Each structure stands twice: as structure tokens, then as C-alpha cells.
C-alpha positions as CSV (number, residue, x, y, z in Angstrom):
1,M,-13.1,9.7,5.9
2,S,-10.4,9.9,8.7
3,A,-12.5,7.7,11.0
4,E,-12.6,5.0,8.3
5,F,-9.2,5.5,6.8
6,E,-6.6,3.1,8.2
7,L,-3.0,4.1,8.7
8,V,-1.0,0.9,8.4
9,L,2.5,1.2,9.9
10,F,5.5,-0.9,8.8
11,C,7.3,-1.5,12.1
12,V,8.5,-4.2,14.5
13,D,9.6,-2.0,17.4
14,P,7.2,-2.6,20.3
15,E,7.7,0.7,22.0
16,F,7.2,2.7,18.8
17,I,4.2,0.6,17.9
18,R,2.5,1.2,21.2
19,E,3.0,5.0,20.9
20,A,1.8,4.9,17.2
21,V,-1.4,2.9,18.0
22,A,-2.2,5.2,20.9
23,A,-1.9,8.1,18.5
24,G,-4.3,6.7,16.0
25,V,-2.5,4.1,13.8
26,A,-5.0,1.4,13.0
27,A,-2.8,-1.6,11.9
28,I,0.8,-2.9,11.9
29,I,2.4,-4.8,9.1
30,V,5.3,-7.1,9.5
31,D,7.2,-7.5,6.3
32,W,8.6,-10.9,5.2
33,E,9.0,-10.1,1.5
34,H,12.5,-10.5,0.3
35,L,12.7,-13.3,-2.3
36,G,13.8,-11.8,-5.6
37,K,13.3,-8.3,-4.4
38,E,16.9,-7.2,-4.4
39,E,17.4,-8.2,-8.0
40,R,14.0,-7.0,-9.1
41,Q,14.5,-3.5,-7.6
42,K,18.2,-3.2,-8.3
43,G,19.0,0.4,-8.9
44,A,15.7,1.7,-7.6
45,D,15.2,3.8,-4.5
46,T,13.3,1.2,-2.4
47,E,13.4,-0.5,0.9
48,I,13.9,-4.2,1.6
49,N,12.9,-5.5,5.1
50,R,13.8,-8.9,6.5
51,H,11.4,-9.2,9.4
52,T,11.1,-12.6,11.0
53,V,8.5,-14.9,12.7
54,D,9.8,-13.8,16.0
55,D,9.2,-10.2,15.0
56,L,5.6,-11.0,14.1
57,R,5.1,-12.7,17.5
58,R,6.5,-9.7,19.4
59,V,4.3,-7.3,17.4
60,R,1.2,-9.5,18.1
61,Q,2.0,-9.5,21.8
62,C,2.6,-5.8,22.1
63,T,-0.6,-4.4,20.6
64,H,-4.4,-4.7,20.2
65,A,-4.2,-3.2,16.8
66,R,-4.8,-5.3,13.7
67,V,-1.6,-7.2,12.6
68,L,-0.8,-7.9,9.0
69,C,2.0,-9.9,7.5
70,R,3.3,-9.4,4.0
71,L,4.6,-12.7,2.7
72,N,6.9,-13.4,-0.2
73,P,5.4,-13.6,-3.7
74,P,3.7,-17.0,-4.3
75,H,6.3,-19.8,-4.4
76,P,6.6,-23.4,-3.3
77,N,7.1,-22.4,0.3
78,T,4.0,-20.2,0.5
79,P,2.0,-22.9,2.4
80,R,4.6,-22.9,5.2
81,E,4.7,-19.1,5.3
82,I,0.9,-18.9,5.7
83,E,0.9,-21.4,8.5
84,A,3.8,-19.6,10.3
85,A,2.1,-16.2,9.9
86,I,-1.2,-17.5,11.3
87,A,0.4,-19.3,14.1
88,A,2.4,-16.1,15.1
89,G,-0.8,-14.1,15.2
90,A,-1.3,-12.4,11.8
91,E,-5.0,-11.5,11.3
92,E,-4.4,-10.8,7.7
93,I,-1.7,-11.7,5.1
94,M,-0.7,-9.6,2.1
95,V,0.5,-11.3,-1.0
96,P,2.8,-9.3,-3.2
97,M,3.6,-9.6,-6.9
98,V,0.5,-11.6,-7.8
99,R,0.2,-12.4,-11.5
100,S,-3.0,-14.3,-11.9
101,P,-6.3,-15.1,-10.1
102,D,-5.2,-18.7,-9.8
103,E,-2.3,-17.7,-7.5
104,V,-4.7,-15.8,-5.3
105,M,-7.3,-18.5,-5.2
106,W,-4.6,-21.0,-4.2
107,V,-3.6,-18.7,-1.3
108,L,-7.3,-18.4,-0.3
109,R,-7.7,-22.1,-0.2
110,L,-4.6,-22.5,1.9
111,T,-5.8,-20.0,4.5
112,R,-9.2,-21.7,4.9
113,E,-10.7,-18.4,6.1
114,R,-8.4,-18.4,9.2
115,C,-7.2,-14.9,8.2
116,G,-7.9,-12.2,5.8
117,V,-6.1,-12.2,2.4
118,G,-5.0,-9.0,0.7
119,I,-3.0,-8.6,-2.4
120,L,-0.6,-6.1,-3.9
121,V,-1.3,-5.2,-7.5
122,E,2.2,-4.4,-8.8
123,T,2.7,-6.4,-11.9
124,V,1.6,-5.9,-15.5
125,Q,-0.3,-9.2,-15.3
126,A,-2.2,-8.2,-12.2
127,V,-3.2,-4.9,-13.9
128,H,-4.5,-6.8,-16.9
129,C,-6.6,-9.2,-14.8
130,A,-7.8,-6.7,-12.2
131,A,-11.4,-7.4,-13.0
132,Q,-11.0,-11.1,-12.3
133,L,-9.1,-10.3,-9.1
134,G,-11.9,-8.0,-8.1
135,R,-14.3,-10.9,-7.9
136,L,-12.3,-12.7,-5.2
137,P,-13.1,-12.4,-1.4
138,L,-10.1,-10.1,-0.6
139,S,-9.6,-8.2,2.7
140,R,-7.8,-5.3,0.9
141,V,-6.0,-4.4,-2.3
142,Y,-2.9,-2.2,-2.5
143,V,-1.4,-0.9,-5.7
144,G,2.4,-1.1,-5.3
145,L,3.7,1.9,-7.3
146,N,7.4,1.0,-7.0
147,D,7.3,-2.4,-8.6
148,L,4.6,-1.5,-11.1
149,A,6.8,1.4,-12.4
150,I,9.8,-1.0,-12.6
151,E,7.8,-3.6,-14.6
152,R,6.3,-1.0,-16.9
153,G,9.5,0.9,-17.4
154,T,7.8,4.2,-16.6
155,P,9.9,7.3,-15.6
156,N,8.7,7.5,-12.0
157,I,6.5,5.7,-9.5
158,F,3.6,8.1,-9.9
159,T,3.1,7.7,-13.6
160,A,0.2,5.3,-12.9
161,L,-1.6,8.1,-11.1
162,V,-1.7,10.4,-14.2
163,D,-2.1,8.0,-17.1
164,G,-5.4,6.5,-15.8
165,T,-4.0,3.1,-14.7
166,L,-4.6,3.6,-11.0
167,E,-8.1,4.9,-11.5
168,R,-9.0,1.9,-13.8
169,V,-7.6,-0.6,-11.3
170,R,-9.6,1.2,-8.5
171,A,-12.8,0.7,-10.5
172,C,-12.3,-3.1,-10.3
173,F,-12.3,-3.2,-6.5
174,L,-15.2,-0.9,-5.5
175,D,-16.3,-3.2,-2.7
176,T,-12.8,-3.9,-1.3
177,P,-10.7,-1.6,0.9
178,F,-8.3,0.0,-1.5
179,G,-5.0,1.8,-1.1
180,F,-1.9,3.0,-2.9
181,G,1.3,4.8,-2.2
182,G,2.3,5.9,1.3
183,L,1.8,8.8,3.6
184,T,4.0,10.9,5.8
185,L,3.5,14.2,7.6
186,P,1.1,16.5,5.7
187,D,3.7,19.3,5.3
188,K,6.3,16.9,4.0
189,G,6.8,14.8,0.9
190,H,9.2,15.4,-2.0
191,P,9.0,15.8,-4.9
192,I,5.3,15.1,-4.6
193,P,3.8,16.9,-1.5
194,C,2.0,14.5,0.8
195,R,-1.0,16.8,0.9
196,L,-1.6,16.2,-2.8
197,L,-1.4,12.4,-2.3
198,I,-3.9,12.7,0.5
199,G,-6.2,14.6,-1.8
200,E,-5.9,11.9,-4.5
201,M,-6.5,9.1,-2.0
202,V,-9.7,10.8,-0.8
203,R,-10.8,11.5,-4.4
204,L,-10.4,7.8,-5.3
205,G,-12.2,6.6,-2.1
206,C,-9.1,4.9,-0.6
207,R,-9.6,3.4,2.8
208,F,-6.0,2.8,3.9
209,S,-2.3,3.6,3.1
210,F,1.1,2.7,4.5
211,L,3.4,4.6,6.8
212,R,6.9,3.5,5.8
213,R,10.3,4.9,5.2
214,S,9.3,8.5,4.6
215,F,7.1,8.6,7.6
216,H,9.8,7.0,9.8
217,R,12.3,9.6,8.5
218,D,10.1,12.6,9.0
219,I,8.7,11.6,12.4
220,K,12.2,11.6,14.0
221,G,12.3,14.2,16.8
222,R,8.5,14.8,16.6
223,N,5.7,13.6,18.8
224,L,3.6,10.7,17.5
225,A,0.7,11.8,19.6
226,V,0.7,15.1,17.7
227,E,1.7,14.1,14.2
228,V,-0.5,11.0,13.6
229,P,-3.7,13.0,14.4
230,R,-2.4,15.7,12.0
231,I,-2.4,13.1,9.2
232,L,-5.9,11.9,10.1
233,S,-7.0,15.5,10.3
234,A,-5.6,16.2,6.8
235,L,-7.5,13.2,5.5
236,H,-10.7,14.5,7.0
237,A,-10.1,18.0,5.7
238,A,-9.6,16.6,2.2
239,T,-13.1,15.2,2.3
240,M,-14.5,18.7,2.9
241,R,-13.1,20.3,-0.3
242,S,-15.3,21.8,-2.9
243,P,-15.4,20.1,-6.4
244,A,-13.3,23.0,-7.7
245,E,-10.7,22.4,-4.9
246,V,-10.6,18.7,-5.6
247,E,-10.0,19.3,-9.3
248,G,-7.4,22.0,-8.5
249,D,-5.5,19.5,-6.3
250,R,-5.7,16.8,-8.9
251,Q,-4.4,19.1,-11.6
252,A,-1.5,20.2,-9.3
253,L,-0.6,16.6,-8.7
254,Y,-0.7,15.7,-12.3
255,A,1.4,18.7,-13.3
256,L,4.1,17.7,-10.9
257,V,4.2,14.1,-12.1
258,Q,4.1,15.1,-15.7
259,A,7.0,17.5,-15.2
260,W,8.9,14.6,-13.7
261,N,8.0,12.3,-16.5
262,A,9.2,14.9,-19.1
263,K,12.7,14.2,-17.9
264,A,12.6,10.6,-19.2
265,A,10.6,8.8,-21.9
266,P,8.1,6.2,-20.7
267,T,8.2,2.7,-22.1
268,N,6.1,-0.5,-21.8
269,E,2.8,1.3,-21.1
270,V,-0.1,-0.8,-19.9
271,V,-3.6,-0.1,-18.9
272,A,-6.1,-1.9,-16.7
273,S,-9.3,-3.4,-18.0
274,C,-12.4,-3.9,-15.9
275,T,-14.5,-5.4,-18.7
276,T,-13.4,-9.0,-18.5
């Protein structure tokens, strides 16, 4: 698992990127998404980046690792964003907040196979049309737990893990690299321990995840050359668990999420369908 699992780092600092890639990070993502995000995530504990075209160029120039660019949600300026991302060196674009297969097919036509196209499933509409999205030639699919929780009105971002939503969406993308959530150091993570998220990612056959805010916070004062291999080792170790251990970790994760959920009543529940 660890040899195939990609750690995708949000970063535009060339020195940090070089150290991270040397340590085992597989890909770098430059984040252009900001349109509507501040209002959409108002009051939520989230991060909003404002990376630029120049940032993307610098990242491309500083590393041999795969370079991704997260665009803004589909909007009238998307064609320009795609051209700018490709020109600046992005090998793959990630499209957030998709709501229909038509939006994604539009983006695929615009790229003309010049780069990979991945999507973020983080809207109620995308969950409902996951089966149709799963038929498209996508480079990867990521379930964005933050925005999905906001749209669904669920008590916390991990509710989709325990109510079956994530597993049903996963079943719609069996032939596409799939990921969710984010990772940090295996002994970190609060209120959900990272080791339990690692276990769930392995159980669901995920092939990548993001290193974002928690990772950047937890890595301070530590050696990337030591800590990144620790994450990869933890991923590998999770593949070696017995069925009883897999189930035990799953139950431990579910219990923590359900205890969190008990503090607030969920609303606007939605499930994914893979039958259409």
C-alpha cells in the first residue's frame, strides 16, 4: 500500500517542497480555490489559500514530483484558469464543488487531454450523481469532508465516514484513484487520531490523501526525512492487519465520530447512489 499511496502536499515553498519530496511525498498541489469559499465556509474551521500563477510556476521549476493545481469551482473564467494552469506546468487539475457530470465533461473538453482532471466530491449534488461521475475519465477523486459536512448540515466533518456515505461514494469510483480527508503524523490527530484515519483509508482502498494544515502544524521542529517515512510506514502497517484488527479500528473510529455527533443533531442527511 505505502508504495502505491500518494501523499499530496499543499505547499508553495520551494525549499520545503524539495525536502518533502526527497522524504517521500509524491505530489504537490497549488491551491487557487477562493471564489465563494469565505462565505461558504463562514464560521467553519477551514483554510483558504490564495496561491497564484507565479506560485505554480515556482513549484513546477523546483521539483520533479507531480504537480497539481486546484482551480476555482466551475465558473465563466474556468477556461482561462485551465489554460493558465497548463501553461504554468500543472500536470493535473482538481475541480472543486462539482455539481453535475455536465460540468466535469465541460472541463474535460477544455483540457483536450493536455492534463489530468480530478474532481472533489463535496456537494450534495455530486454525491447523488456519483455513479455518473464515476463513468468519466478522471485522474483522481477526492471527497471533501469539510464542504460536504457544511452542505449536509452534519455535526462534524467525519459524519460521512460513519453513515455509509463515504463508502457508497467510494463504490462508484473503483477504477479511479480515490482519497478523502487528510493525514498528519501517525501519533497526532485530534479529536480523531490519525492512525484510525489511516486504517480507514487502507480499508477503503484509498490511493492518496492530502498533507495540509494539520501536517504543517505538526511537522514544525521535526525532520521531514524521518516523519514522512513514518506516515508511509504506518500506511503499510495498516495493510498487514488481521480482519479482526481492521474491524476493531473501524469500530474505534466510528465510536469517536458518533460520540462527537451526539453533541449535536444532524440535519439534511443525504446518501450516495451507485445504481444510476
